[in-house]
PyMOL Python script that loads the backbone (N, CA, C, O; Angstrom):
from pymol import cmd

cmd.read_pdbstr("""\
ATOM      1  N   UNK A   1     143.255 209.013  89.884  1.00  0.00           N
ATOM      2  CA  UNK A   1     141.699 208.829  89.617  1.00  0.00           C
ATOM      3  C   UNK A   1     140.827 209.572  90.225  1.00  0.00           C
ATOM      4  O   UNK A   1     141.257 210.509  89.551  1.00  0.00           O
ATOM      5  N   UNK A   2     140.270 209.903  90.654  1.00  0.00           N
ATOM      6  CA  UNK A   2     139.581 210.966  91.864  1.00  0.00           C
ATOM      7  C   UNK A   2     138.474 209.950  92.411  1.00  0.00           C
ATOM      8  O   UNK A   2     137.804 209.053  91.901  1.00  0.00           O
ATOM      9  N   UNK A   3     138.588 210.487  93.642  1.00  0.00           N
ATOM     10  CA  UNK A   3     137.830 208.928  94.315  1.00  0.00           C
ATOM     11  C   UNK A   3     136.063 209.573  93.758  1.00  0.00           C
ATOM     12  O   UNK A   3     135.689 210.737  93.608  1.00  0.00           O
ATOM     13  N   UNK A   4     135.393 208.425  93.592  1.00  0.00           N
ATOM     14  CA  UNK A   4     133.989 208.596  93.788  1.00  0.00           C
ATOM     15  C   UNK A   4     133.327 209.302  94.804  1.00  0.00           C
ATOM     16  O   UNK A   4     133.755 209.111  95.942  1.00  0.00           O
ATOM     17  N   UNK A   5     132.049 210.347  94.611  1.00  0.00           N
ATOM     18  CA  UNK A   5     131.221 210.636  95.296  1.00  0.00           C
ATOM     19  C   UNK A   5     130.468 209.478  95.886  1.00  0.00           C
ATOM     20  O   UNK A   5     130.357 208.501  95.145  1.00  0.00           O
ATOM     21  N   UNK A   6     129.878 209.396  97.195  1.00  0.00           N
ATOM     22  CA  UNK A   6     128.564 208.540  97.382  1.00  0.00           C
ATOM     23  C   UNK A   6     127.976 208.724  96.975  1.00  0.00           C
ATOM     24  O   UNK A   6     127.564 207.783  96.296  1.00  0.00           O
ATOM     25  N   UNK A   7     127.182 210.065  96.827  1.00  0.00           N
ATOM     26  CA  UNK A   7     125.879 210.297  96.291  1.00  0.00           C
ATOM     27  C   UNK A   7     126.269 210.361  94.881  1.00  0.00           C
ATOM     28  O   UNK A   7     125.525 211.229  94.425  1.00  0.00           O
ATOM     29  N   UNK A   8     126.786 210.065  94.225  1.00  0.00           N
ATOM     30  CA  UNK A   8     127.017 210.242  92.848  1.00  0.00           C
ATOM     31  C   UNK A   8     127.572 208.490  92.157  1.00  0.00           C
ATOM     32  O   UNK A   8     127.441 208.178  90.974  1.00  0.00           O
ATOM     33  N   UNK A   9     128.050 207.763  93.016  1.00  0.00           N
ATOM     34  CA  UNK A   9     128.775 206.813  92.227  1.00  0.00           C
ATOM     35  C   UNK A   9     128.074 205.354  92.809  1.00  0.00           C
ATOM     36  O   UNK A   9     127.648 205.461  93.959  1.00  0.00           O
ATOM     37  N   UNK A  10     127.910 204.102  92.216  1.00  0.00           N
ATOM     38  CA  UNK A  10     127.366 203.142  92.921  1.00  0.00           C
ATOM     39  C   UNK A  10     127.929 202.662  93.315  1.00  0.00           C
ATOM     40  O   UNK A  10     129.112 202.993  93.239  1.00  0.00           O
ATOM     41  N   UNK A  11     127.528 201.420  94.107  1.00  0.00           N
ATOM     42  CA  UNK A  11     128.675 200.478  95.334  1.00  0.00           C
ATOM     43  C   UNK A  11     129.671 199.744  94.317  1.00  0.00           C
ATOM     44  O   UNK A  11     130.797 199.528  94.765  1.00  0.00           O
ATOM     45  N   UNK A  12     129.353 199.253  92.753  1.00  0.00           N
ATOM     46  CA  UNK A  12     130.319 198.618  92.097  1.00  0.00           C
ATOM     47  C   UNK A  12     131.580 199.833  91.853  1.00  0.00           C
ATOM     48  O   UNK A  12     132.733 199.470  92.085  1.00  0.00           O
ATOM     49  N   UNK A  13     131.336 201.288  91.379  1.00  0.00           N
ATOM     50  CA  UNK A  13     132.089 202.112  91.137  1.00  0.00           C
ATOM     51  C   UNK A  13     132.905 201.929  92.741  1.00  0.00           C
ATOM     52  O   UNK A  13     133.792 201.079  92.819  1.00  0.00           O
ATOM     53  N   UNK A  14     132.574 202.706  93.886  1.00  0.00           N
ATOM     54  CA  UNK A  14     132.757 202.497  94.685  1.00  0.00           C
ATOM     55  C   UNK A  14     133.776 201.923  95.298  1.00  0.00           C
ATOM     56  O   UNK A  14     134.680 202.469  95.930  1.00  0.00           O
ATOM     57  N   UNK A  15     133.450 199.879  94.918  1.00  0.00           N
ATOM     58  CA  UNK A  15     134.151 198.879  95.064  1.00  0.00           C
ATOM     59  C   UNK A  15     135.551 199.218  94.442  1.00  0.00           C
ATOM     60  O   UNK A  15     136.553 199.406  95.132  1.00  0.00           O
ATOM     61  N   UNK A  16     135.519 199.292  92.797  1.00  0.00           N
ATOM     62  CA  UNK A  16     136.359 198.523  91.903  1.00  0.00           C
ATOM     63  C   UNK A  16     137.685 200.088  92.311  1.00  0.00           C
ATOM     64  O   UNK A  16     138.903 199.993  92.156  1.00  0.00           O
ATOM     65  N   UNK A  17     136.781 201.634  92.936  1.00  0.00           N
ATOM     66  CA  UNK A  17     137.947 202.661  93.245  1.00  0.00           C
ATOM     67  C   UNK A  17     139.084 201.851  94.018  1.00  0.00           C
ATOM     68  O   UNK A  17     140.297 201.761  93.825  1.00  0.00           O
ATOM     69  N   UNK A  18     137.992 201.147  95.223  1.00  0.00           N
ATOM     70  CA  UNK A  18     139.122 201.024  96.225  1.00  0.00           C
ATOM     71  C   UNK A  18     140.306 199.793  96.460  1.00  0.00           C
ATOM     72  O   UNK A  18     141.165 199.732  97.339  1.00  0.00           O
ATOM     73  N   UNK A  19     139.979 198.710  95.181  1.00  0.00           N
ATOM     74  CA  UNK A  19     140.803 198.062  94.491  1.00  0.00           C
ATOM     75  C   UNK A  19     141.385 198.329  94.200  1.00  0.00           C
ATOM     76  O   UNK A  19     142.409 197.879  94.713  1.00  0.00           O
ATOM     77  N   UNK A  20     141.613 199.384  93.029  1.00  0.00           N
ATOM     78  CA  UNK A  20     142.527 200.044  92.313  1.00  0.00           C
ATOM     79  C   UNK A  20     143.312 200.671  93.085  1.00  0.00           C
ATOM     80  O   UNK A  20     144.534 200.556  92.983  1.00  0.00           O
ATOM     81  N   UNK A  21     142.860 201.263  93.777  1.00  0.00           N
ATOM     82  CA  UNK A  21     144.148 202.158  95.035  1.00  0.00           C
ATOM     83  C   UNK A  21     144.872 201.177  95.470  1.00  0.00           C
ATOM     84  O   UNK A  21     146.091 201.105  95.315  1.00  0.00           O
ATOM     85  N   UNK A  22     144.080 200.246  96.121  1.00  0.00           N
ATOM     86  CA  UNK A  22     144.867 199.667  97.009  1.00  0.00           C
ATOM     87  C   UNK A  22     145.994 198.237  96.700  1.00  0.00           C
ATOM     88  O   UNK A  22     146.835 197.829  97.500  1.00  0.00           O
ATOM     89  N   UNK A  23     145.656 197.563  95.072  1.00  0.00           N
ATOM     90  CA  UNK A  23     146.759 197.032  94.911  1.00  0.00           C
ATOM     91  C   UNK A  23     147.581 197.190  94.644  1.00  0.00           C
ATOM     92  O   UNK A  23     148.026 198.232  94.161  1.00  0.00           O
ATOM     93  N   UNK A  24     148.336 195.796  94.944  1.00  0.00           N
ATOM     94  CA  UNK A  24     149.605 195.591  94.801  1.00  0.00           C
ATOM     95  C   UNK A  24     150.594 196.113  93.791  1.00  0.00           C
ATOM     96  O   UNK A  24     150.454 195.700  92.640  1.00  0.00           O
ATOM     97  N   UNK A  25     151.586 196.971  94.048  1.00  0.00           N
ATOM     98  CA  UNK A  25     152.884 197.500  92.732  1.00  0.00           C
ATOM     99  C   UNK A  25     153.566 196.135  92.976  1.00  0.00           C
ATOM    100  O   UNK A  25     153.761 195.508  91.935  1.00  0.00           O
ATOM    101  N   UNK A  26     153.959 195.554  94.074  1.00  0.00           N
ATOM    102  CA  UNK A  26     155.236 194.669  93.802  1.00  0.00           C
ATOM    103  C   UNK A  26     156.560 195.633  93.702  1.00  0.00           C
ATOM    104  O   UNK A  26     157.526 195.549  92.943  1.00  0.00           O
ATOM    105  N   UNK A  27     156.286 196.503  94.655  1.00  0.00           N
ATOM    106  CA  UNK A  27     157.531 197.399  95.222  1.00  0.00           C
ATOM    107  C   UNK A  27     157.552 198.011  96.132  1.00  0.00           C
ATOM    108  O   UNK A  27     157.304 199.213  96.221  1.00  0.00           O
ATOM    109  N   UNK A  28     157.965 197.008  97.260  1.00  0.00           N
ATOM    110  CA  UNK A  28     157.197 197.183  98.601  1.00  0.00           C
ATOM    111  C   UNK A  28     158.006 198.397  98.505  1.00  0.00           C
ATOM    112  O   UNK A  28     157.286 199.358  98.237  1.00  0.00           O
ATOM    113  N   UNK A  29     159.446 198.755  98.646  1.00  0.00           N
ATOM    114  CA  UNK A  29     160.516 199.787  98.912  1.00  0.00           C
ATOM    115  C   UNK A  29     160.057 201.280  98.560  1.00  0.00           C
ATOM    116  O   UNK A  29     160.380 202.323  99.128  1.00  0.00           O
ATOM    117  N   UNK A  30     159.281 201.102  97.553  1.00  0.00           N
ATOM    118  CA  UNK A  30     158.831 202.545  97.335  1.00  0.00           C
ATOM    119  C   UNK A  30     157.561 202.893  97.748  1.00  0.00           C
ATOM    120  O   UNK A  30     157.278 203.997  98.213  1.00  0.00           O
ATOM    121  N   UNK A  31     156.538 201.684  97.540  1.00  0.00           N
ATOM    122  CA  UNK A  31     154.867 201.731  97.786  1.00  0.00           C
ATOM    123  C   UNK A  31     154.421 202.074  99.426  1.00  0.00           C
ATOM    124  O   UNK A  31     153.841 203.101  99.779  1.00  0.00           O
ATOM    125  N   UNK A  32     154.771 201.139 100.172  1.00  0.00           N
ATOM    126  CA  UNK A  32     154.442 201.650 101.446  1.00  0.00           C
ATOM    127  C   UNK A  32     152.705 201.195 101.473  1.00  0.00           C
ATOM    128  O   UNK A  32     152.414 201.022 102.657  1.00  0.00           O
ATOM    129  N   UNK A  33     151.604 200.975 100.663  1.00  0.00           N
ATOM    130  CA  UNK A  33     150.592 200.700 100.960  1.00  0.00           C
ATOM    131  C   UNK A  33     150.092 199.606 101.800  1.00  0.00           C
ATOM    132  O   UNK A  33     149.045 199.563 102.447  1.00  0.00           O
ATOM    133  N   UNK A  34     151.222 198.536 101.652  1.00  0.00           N
ATOM    134  CA  UNK A  34     151.219 197.356 102.832  1.00  0.00           C
ATOM    135  C   UNK A  34     151.222 197.538 104.149  1.00  0.00           C
ATOM    136  O   UNK A  34     150.805 196.735 104.985  1.00  0.00           O
ATOM    137  N   UNK A  35     152.000 199.289 104.472  1.00  0.00           N
ATOM    138  CA  UNK A  35     152.219 199.375 105.920  1.00  0.00           C
ATOM    139  C   UNK A  35     151.163 200.026 105.875  1.00  0.00           C
ATOM    140  O   UNK A  35     150.302 199.304 106.379  1.00  0.00           O
ATOM    141  N   UNK A  36     150.893 200.611 105.683  1.00  0.00           N
ATOM    142  CA  UNK A  36     149.282 200.862 105.737  1.00  0.00           C
ATOM    143  C   UNK A  36     148.570 200.521 106.488  1.00  0.00           C
ATOM    144  O   UNK A  36     148.163 200.935 107.574  1.00  0.00           O
ATOM    145  N   UNK A  37     148.327 199.347 105.606  1.00  0.00           N
ATOM    146  CA  UNK A  37     147.238 198.635 106.036  1.00  0.00           C
ATOM    147  C   UNK A  37     147.294 197.566 107.059  1.00  0.00           C
ATOM    148  O   UNK A  37     146.360 197.108 107.716  1.00  0.00           O
ATOM    149  N   UNK A  38     148.596 197.236 107.084  1.00  0.00           N
ATOM    150  CA  UNK A  38     149.371 196.499 108.204  1.00  0.00           C
ATOM    151  C   UNK A  38     148.320 194.799 107.835  1.00  0.00           C
ATOM    152  O   UNK A  38     147.541 194.255 108.618  1.00  0.00           O
ATOM    153  N   UNK A  39     148.552 194.513 106.943  1.00  0.00           N
ATOM    154  CA  UNK A  39     147.957 192.985 106.666  1.00  0.00           C
ATOM    155  C   UNK A  39     146.216 192.664 106.541  1.00  0.00           C
ATOM    156  O   UNK A  39     145.692 191.607 106.190  1.00  0.00           O
ATOM    157  N   UNK A  40     145.467 194.094 107.000  1.00  0.00           N
ATOM    158  CA  UNK A  40     144.424 194.204 106.543  1.00  0.00           C
ATOM    159  C   UNK A  40     143.552 194.153 104.983  1.00  0.00           C
ATOM    160  O   UNK A  40     143.957 194.711 103.963  1.00  0.00           O
ATOM    161  N   UNK A  41     142.524 193.502 105.073  1.00  0.00           N
ATOM    162  CA  UNK A  41     142.189 193.398 103.775  1.00  0.00           C
ATOM    163  C   UNK A  41     141.199 194.894 103.209  1.00  0.00           C
ATOM    164  O   UNK A  41     140.099 195.246 103.635  1.00  0.00           O
ATOM    165  N   UNK A  42     142.075 195.572 102.097  1.00  0.00           N
ATOM    166  CA  UNK A  42     140.889 197.208 102.135  1.00  0.00           C
ATOM    167  C   UNK A  42     139.696 196.947 101.809  1.00  0.00           C
ATOM    168  O   UNK A  42     138.918 197.900 101.866  1.00  0.00           O
ATOM    169  N   UNK A  43     139.121 195.536 101.343  1.00  0.00           N
ATOM    170  CA  UNK A  43     137.378 195.959 101.535  1.00  0.00           C
ATOM    171  C   UNK A  43     136.842 195.806 102.647  1.00  0.00           C
ATOM    172  O   UNK A  43     135.771 196.271 103.039  1.00  0.00           O
ATOM    173  N   UNK A  44     137.631 195.097 103.225  1.00  0.00           N
ATOM    174  CA  UNK A  44     137.025 195.596 105.095  1.00  0.00           C
ATOM    175  C   UNK A  44     137.312 196.232 105.631  1.00  0.00           C
ATOM    176  O   UNK A  44     136.587 196.511 106.586  1.00  0.00           O
ATOM    177  N   UNK A  45     138.640 196.999 105.446  1.00  0.00           N
ATOM    178  CA  UNK A  45     138.860 198.554 105.975  1.00  0.00           C
ATOM    179  C   UNK A  45     137.743 199.346 105.451  1.00  0.00           C
ATOM    180  O   UNK A  45     137.019 199.804 106.334  1.00  0.00           O
ATOM    181  N   UNK A  46     137.386 199.650 104.143  1.00  0.00           N
ATOM    182  CA  UNK A  46     136.695 200.633 103.489  1.00  0.00           C
ATOM    183  C   UNK A  46     135.458 200.444 103.284  1.00  0.00           C
ATOM    184  O   UNK A  46     134.670 201.382 103.158  1.00  0.00           O
ATOM    185  N   UNK A  47     135.053 198.964 103.208  1.00  0.00           N
ATOM    186  CA  UNK A  47     133.430 198.885 103.597  1.00  0.00           C
ATOM    187  C   UNK A  47     132.247 199.788 103.766  1.00  0.00           C
ATOM    188  O   UNK A  47     131.241 199.831 103.059  1.00  0.00           O
ATOM    189  N   UNK A  48     132.601 200.651 105.045  1.00  0.00           N
ATOM    190  CA  UNK A  48     131.672 201.783 104.907  1.00  0.00           C
ATOM    191  C   UNK A  48     131.448 202.898 104.219  1.00  0.00           C
ATOM    192  O   UNK A  48     130.558 203.732 104.382  1.00  0.00           O
ATOM    193  N   UNK A  49     132.588 202.851 103.185  1.00  0.00           N
ATOM    194  CA  UNK A  49     132.451 203.887 102.130  1.00  0.00           C
ATOM    195  C   UNK A  49     132.086 202.888 100.346  1.00  0.00           C
ATOM    196  O   UNK A  49     131.551 203.192  99.280  1.00  0.00           O
ATOM    197  N   UNK A  50     132.705 201.734 100.881  1.00  0.00           N
ATOM    198  CA  UNK A  50     131.770 200.959  99.501  1.00  0.00           C
ATOM    199  C   UNK A  50     129.916 200.698  99.625  1.00  0.00           C
ATOM    200  O   UNK A  50     129.073 200.586  98.735  1.00  0.00           O
ATOM    201  N   UNK A  51     129.796 200.670 101.103  1.00  0.00           N
ATOM    202  CA  UNK A  51     128.245 200.525 101.207  1.00  0.00           C
ATOM    203  C   UNK A  51     128.072 202.076 101.443  1.00  0.00           C
ATOM    204  O   UNK A  51     126.949 202.382 101.846  1.00  0.00           O
ATOM    205  N   UNK A  52     128.828 202.956 101.297  1.00  0.00           N
ATOM    206  CA  UNK A  52     128.032 204.212 101.267  1.00  0.00           C
ATOM    207  C   UNK A  52     128.023 204.896 102.360  1.00  0.00           C
ATOM    208  O   UNK A  52     128.208 206.089 102.118  1.00  0.00           O
ATOM    209  N   UNK A  53     127.867 204.630 103.647  1.00  0.00           N
ATOM    210  CA  UNK A  53     127.775 205.124 104.880  1.00  0.00           C
ATOM    211  C   UNK A  53     128.860 206.234 105.078  1.00  0.00           C
ATOM    212  O   UNK A  53     128.470 207.220 105.702  1.00  0.00           O
ATOM    213  N   UNK A  54     130.442 206.234 104.554  1.00  0.00           N
ATOM    214  CA  UNK A  54     131.061 207.456 105.258  1.00  0.00           C
ATOM    215  C   UNK A  54     131.851 207.435 103.822  1.00  0.00           C
ATOM    216  O   UNK A  54     131.827 206.525 102.994  1.00  0.00           O
ATOM    217  N   UNK A  55     132.740 209.003 103.729  1.00  0.00           N
ATOM    218  CA  UNK A  55     133.404 208.680 102.995  1.00  0.00           C
ATOM    219  C   UNK A  55     134.935 208.144 103.066  1.00  0.00           C
ATOM    220  O   UNK A  55     135.518 207.794 104.092  1.00  0.00           O
ATOM    221  N   UNK A  56     135.414 208.157 101.850  1.00  0.00           N
ATOM    222  CA  UNK A  56     136.983 207.381 101.856  1.00  0.00           C
ATOM    223  C   UNK A  56     137.806 208.257 102.363  1.00  0.00           C
ATOM    224  O   UNK A  56     138.883 207.689 102.551  1.00  0.00           O
ATOM    225  N   UNK A  57     137.863 209.761 102.799  1.00  0.00           N
ATOM    226  CA  UNK A  57     138.608 210.151 103.170  1.00  0.00           C
ATOM    227  C   UNK A  57     138.836 210.134 104.891  1.00  0.00           C
ATOM    228  O   UNK A  57     139.882 210.057 105.536  1.00  0.00           O
ATOM    229  N   UNK A  58     137.088 210.263 105.444  1.00  0.00           N
ATOM    230  CA  UNK A  58     136.968 209.791 106.949  1.00  0.00           C
ATOM    231  C   UNK A  58     137.770 208.470 107.154  1.00  0.00           C
ATOM    232  O   UNK A  58     138.559 208.508 108.098  1.00  0.00           O
ATOM    233  N   UNK A  59     137.729 207.615 106.632  1.00  0.00           N
ATOM    234  CA  UNK A  59     138.426 206.048 106.269  1.00  0.00           C
ATOM    235  C   UNK A  59     139.414 206.353 106.710  1.00  0.00           C
ATOM    236  O   UNK A  59     139.809 206.452 107.872  1.00  0.00           O
ATOM    237  N   UNK A  60     140.034 206.582 105.400  1.00  0.00           N
ATOM    238  CA  UNK A  60     141.590 206.738 105.163  1.00  0.00           C
ATOM    239  C   UNK A  60     142.263 207.518 106.543  1.00  0.00           C
ATOM    240  O   UNK A  60     143.065 206.971 107.301  1.00  0.00           O
ATOM    241  N   UNK A  61     141.774 208.854 106.683  1.00  0.00           N
ATOM    242  CA  UNK A  61     142.182 209.921 107.993  1.00  0.00           C
ATOM    243  C   UNK A  61     142.139 208.793 109.196  1.00  0.00           C
ATOM    244  O   UNK A  61     143.158 208.803 109.886  1.00  0.00           O
ATOM    245  N   UNK A  62     141.172 207.854 109.560  1.00  0.00           N
ATOM    246  CA  UNK A  62     141.236 207.249 110.614  1.00  0.00           C
ATOM    247  C   UNK A  62     142.390 205.855 110.691  1.00  0.00           C
ATOM    248  O   UNK A  62     142.939 205.534 111.745  1.00  0.00           O
ATOM    249  N   UNK A  63     142.569 205.283 109.643  1.00  0.00           N
ATOM    250  CA  UNK A  63     143.537 204.127 109.080  1.00  0.00           C
ATOM    251  C   UNK A  63     144.468 204.797 109.504  1.00  0.00           C
ATOM    252  O   UNK A  63     144.879 204.303 110.554  1.00  0.00           O
ATOM    253  N   UNK A  64     145.384 206.285 109.016  1.00  0.00           N
ATOM    254  CA  UNK A  64     145.846 206.703 109.264  1.00  0.00           C
ATOM    255  C   UNK A  64     146.439 206.933 110.884  1.00  0.00           C
ATOM    256  O   UNK A  64     147.618 206.803 111.215  1.00  0.00           O
ATOM    257  N   UNK A  65     145.579 207.216 111.567  1.00  0.00           N
ATOM    258  CA  UNK A  65     145.655 208.403 113.199  1.00  0.00           C
ATOM    259  C   UNK A  65     145.866 206.719 114.072  1.00  0.00           C
ATOM    260  O   UNK A  65     146.652 206.638 115.016  1.00  0.00           O
ATOM    261  N   UNK A  66     145.107 205.561 113.619  1.00  0.00           N
ATOM    262  CA  UNK A  66     145.928 204.811 114.661  1.00  0.00           C
ATOM    263  C   UNK A  66     147.022 203.629 114.085  1.00  0.00           C
ATOM    264  O   UNK A  66     147.071 202.547 114.669  1.00  0.00           O
ATOM    265  N   UNK A  67     147.690 203.839 113.181  1.00  0.00           N
ATOM    266  CA  UNK A  67     148.874 203.902 113.050  1.00  0.00           C
ATOM    267  C   UNK A  67     150.078 203.085 114.144  1.00  0.00           C
ATOM    268  O   UNK A  67     151.285 203.205 113.932  1.00  0.00           O
TER     269      UNK A  67
END
""", "prot")
cmd.dss("prot")
cmd.show_as("cartoon", "prot")
cmd.util.cbc("prot")
cmd.orient("prot")
């Protein structure tokens, strides 16, 4: 699924995208999502994207650089 752009999507569409992208796959050895999130809530981490303030990629790069 392509990241919904801030300009052409609703808050609900962006929220659904974040929740879908970060949902648990129940395969910790192969997935790695929990390792990236470090127990933090994806809704809180991506709140600025969901609210249309920052791009998804900007936030993702910030999360990855703060490992």
